[in-house]
C-alpha positions as CSV (number, residue, x, y, z in Angstrom):
1,M,0.0,0.0,0.0
2,A,1.3,3.4,-0.9
3,R,2.3,5.6,2.0
4,P,0.0,8.6,2.5
5,R,1.5,11.8,1.0
6,K,2.2,14.7,3.3
7,P,0.5,18.0,2.4
8,L,2.8,20.1,0.3
9,L,4.7,22.7,2.3
10,S,3.8,26.2,1.2
11,R,4.1,29.8,2.4
12,E,0.4,29.8,3.2
13,R,0.5,26.6,5.2
14,I,3.6,27.8,7.2
15,V,1.9,31.1,8.0
16,T,-1.4,29.5,9.0
17,T,0.4,27.0,11.3
18,A,2.5,29.8,12.8
19,L,-0.5,31.9,13.5
20,A,-2.3,29.0,15.2
21,L,0.8,28.3,17.3
22,I,1.0,32.0,18.4
23,D,-2.7,32.1,19.1
24,A,-2.5,29.0,21.3
25,E,0.8,29.6,23.2
26,G,1.9,33.2,22.5
27,L,4.9,34.7,20.6
28,P,7.6,33.1,22.7
29,A,6.4,29.7,21.5
30,L,7.3,30.4,17.9
31,S,10.6,29.1,16.8
32,T,11.7,27.6,13.5
33,R,12.3,24.2,15.2
34,R,8.8,24.2,16.9
35,L,7.1,25.3,13.7
36,A,8.8,22.6,11.7
37,A,7.7,20.0,14.2
38,E,4.1,21.3,14.0
39,L,4.3,21.0,10.2
40,G,5.9,17.6,10.3
41,V,8.9,18.7,8.3
42,S,12.6,19.3,8.9
43,G,13.7,22.8,10.0
44,P,15.8,23.6,6.9
45,S,12.8,23.0,4.6
46,L,11.2,26.2,6.0
47,Y,14.1,28.2,4.5
48,N,12.9,27.3,1.0
49,H,10.1,29.7,1.8
50,F,11.4,32.1,4.5
51,T,14.9,33.0,5.2
52,T,14.4,34.1,8.8
53,K,11.9,33.7,11.7
54,D,11.3,37.5,11.4
55,E,10.1,37.0,7.8
56,I,7.7,34.4,9.1
57,L,6.4,36.8,11.7
58,D,6.0,39.6,9.1
59,A,3.9,37.2,7.0
60,V,1.8,36.2,9.9
61,A,1.3,39.8,11.0
62,D,0.4,40.8,7.4
63,T,-2.2,38.0,7.3
64,V,-3.9,39.5,10.3
65,M,-3.7,43.0,8.9
66,A,-5.2,41.9,5.6
67,K,-8.5,41.2,7.4
68,V,-8.9,44.9,8.3
69,D,-11.6,46.6,6.3
70,V,-10.8,50.1,4.9
71,S,-13.4,49.9,2.1
72,T,-15.3,53.0,3.5
73,F,-12.2,55.2,2.9
74,Q,-11.7,53.6,-0.5
75,A,-15.3,54.1,-1.5
76,G,-15.1,57.8,-0.7
77,G,-17.2,57.7,2.4
78,S,-17.2,60.5,5.0
79,W,-14.1,60.6,7.2
80,R,-16.3,59.9,10.3
81,A,-17.7,56.7,8.8
82,G,-14.3,55.7,7.5
83,L,-12.7,56.1,11.0
84,L,-15.5,54.3,12.7
85,D,-15.6,51.4,10.3
86,W,-11.8,51.1,10.2
87,A,-11.3,51.2,13.9
88,R,-14.0,48.6,14.6
89,S,-12.6,46.2,11.9
90,Y,-9.0,46.9,13.1
91,R,-10.0,46.0,16.6
92,A,-11.8,42.8,15.6
93,A,-8.8,41.6,13.6
94,L,-6.4,42.2,16.5
95,A,-8.7,40.9,19.2
96,A,-9.0,37.6,17.3
97,H,-5.2,37.3,17.6
98,P,-4.1,39.2,20.8
99,H,-0.8,37.5,21.1
100,I,0.5,39.0,17.9
101,V,-0.5,42.6,18.9
102,P,2.9,43.4,20.5
103,F,4.6,42.6,17.2
104,L,2.1,44.5,15.2
105,A,2.6,47.5,17.5
106,Q,6.1,48.0,16.2
107,G,4.5,49.4,13.0
108,P,3.9,48.3,9.4
109,G,7.5,48.0,8.3
110,R,7.5,46.7,4.8
111,R,4.4,44.6,5.1
112,P,2.1,45.2,2.1
113,A,-1.3,44.8,3.8
114,A,-0.3,47.0,6.7
115,L,1.0,49.7,4.3
116,K,-2.2,49.5,2.2
117,M,-4.3,50.0,5.3
118,A,-2.2,53.0,6.3
119,D,-2.4,54.4,2.9
120,A,-6.2,54.1,2.7
121,A,-6.7,55.7,6.1
122,F,-4.3,58.5,5.7
123,G,-5.5,59.2,2.2
124,G,-9.1,59.2,3.2
125,M,-8.5,61.7,6.0
126,V,-6.4,64.0,3.7
127,E,-9.1,63.9,1.0
128,A,-11.7,64.8,3.6
129,G,-9.9,68.0,4.3
130,W,-7.6,67.2,7.2
131,P,-4.1,68.7,6.9
132,P,-1.5,65.9,6.3
133,A,0.3,66.4,9.6
134,Q,-3.0,66.2,11.5
135,A,-4.2,63.2,9.5
136,T,-1.0,61.5,10.5
137,R,-1.6,62.1,14.2
138,I,-5.2,60.9,13.9
139,C,-4.2,57.7,12.3
140,A,-1.5,57.2,14.9
141,M,-4.1,57.9,17.6
142,V,-6.5,55.3,16.3
143,R,-3.7,52.8,16.2
144,Y,-2.8,53.4,19.8
145,F,-6.5,53.2,20.9
146,V,-7.2,50.0,18.9
147,A,-4.0,48.2,20.0
148,G,-4.5,49.0,23.6
149,S,-8.1,47.8,23.4
150,A,-7.2,44.6,21.7
151,L,-4.2,43.7,23.8
152,G,-6.2,42.6,26.9
153,S,-9.5,42.7,28.7
154,F,-10.3,45.3,31.3
155,A,-13.1,43.1,32.8
156,R,-11.0,39.9,32.9
157,G,-8.4,41.7,35.0
158,F,-10.6,41.5,38.0
159,V,-11.1,38.2,39.9
160,D,-14.6,36.8,40.4
161,D,-14.0,36.3,44.1
162,P,-16.1,38.7,46.2
163,G,-13.6,38.2,49.1
164,A,-10.9,39.8,47.1
165,Y,-12.6,43.2,47.6
166,D,-12.8,43.9,51.3
167,P,-15.0,47.0,51.6
168,A,-12.7,48.3,54.3
169,D,-9.9,48.5,51.7
170,Y,-11.9,49.0,48.5
171,P,-15.2,50.7,49.4
172,H,-16.1,51.3,45.8
173,L,-15.4,47.9,44.3
174,G,-18.2,45.9,45.9
175,Q,-19.4,44.7,42.4
176,A,-16.0,44.3,40.8
177,H,-16.2,40.5,41.1
178,L,-19.1,40.6,38.5
179,L,-16.9,42.2,35.8
180,P,-15.5,39.0,34.3
181,E,-19.0,37.7,33.9
182,H,-19.9,40.7,31.8
183,Q,-16.5,40.8,30.0
184,R,-17.9,41.3,26.4
185,Q,-20.4,43.9,27.5
186,V,-17.8,45.9,29.5
187,D,-14.9,45.7,27.0
188,E,-16.9,46.3,23.8
189,G,-18.9,49.0,25.4
190,A,-15.8,50.8,26.6
191,F,-14.3,50.6,23.1
192,E,-17.5,52.0,21.5
193,D,-17.7,54.8,24.1
194,G,-14.1,55.7,23.6
195,L,-14.3,55.6,19.8
196,R,-17.4,57.7,19.7
197,A,-15.8,60.3,22.0
198,L,-12.7,60.3,19.8
199,V,-14.6,60.9,16.6
200,D,-16.9,63.5,18.1
201,G,-13.9,65.3,19.5
202,L,-12.2,65.3,16.2
203,A,-15.3,66.6,14.5
204,L,-15.0,69.8,16.6
205,Q,-11.4,70.2,15.2
206,H,-12.1,69.7,11.6
207,P,-10.8,72.6,9.5
208,A,-14.2,73.2,8.0
209,R,-15.6,74.0,11.5
210,L,-12.8,76.2,12.7
211,P,-13.3,80.0,12.3
212,Q,-11.2,81.3,9.4
213,P,-8.9,84.3,10.0
214,D,-10.3,87.5,8.5
215,R,-8.6,88.4,5.2
216,I,-6.8,91.7,5.1
217,Q,-8.6,93.9,2.7
218,Q,-6.4,95.2,0.0
219,R,-6.7,98.9,-0.7
C-alpha cells in the first residue's frame, strides 16, 4: 500500500500554522524548530520559503492586517464613517489574535497589507480636508487606541471572588467580582464609548468647522 502523501509545504501553510501556534501559546512559543515540528517537516525545509523567523512573523502579521476593512475610505465615504468602520474592523482583527499585537505595535515596516491599510486611512483623511500632519496624528491615535483595546481585557483583569474586595480597603469595588461575567459587554462598550468620544472630539477640530482668519482687505 502506498504511503499517504504529506501535504505540500507552502508559504500559506507555514503562515497558517505559525499563527495557530502563536494564538495557542503566545509569541515566545514560535521558533523555526517548533514550527517545523508542528508542520511535520525538517527545520531547513522552512528556509525554502522564508529566510528568517522574522520573515515568518512579518507574513503572519500581514495576514492578520489583511483582514482589516478600509473599504469605506476607498469608496469615498465620510471621514467619520471611515474612521468608525476602520477602527471597529481593526480591533476585531487584532482581538482575534491578541498574542500578535505586541509585534504589530512595532509598525507596518515593509508589510504590504499593513501599508495599504495605512495608505487608505491617511489618504481618506487628507481627501476629507484634514491637513496631512494632523491626519498622520489621527491615524496614529486610532492605532494606539485600537492596539490597547485589543491587547487585553479590562473586565477579565478582576477576579470573580467577592472576598478579594474587602469593603474596608476597597469601598467602591463591591461589584468588581461581577466584571468577568460581563466581559464582552464591558470591554466592547468601553471601546465603543471611547471611539465615539474620539470621533466626536475630532469633528470639533475639523478645519471646516474652525473659524477662518479675516482676510486683510487690499486697498
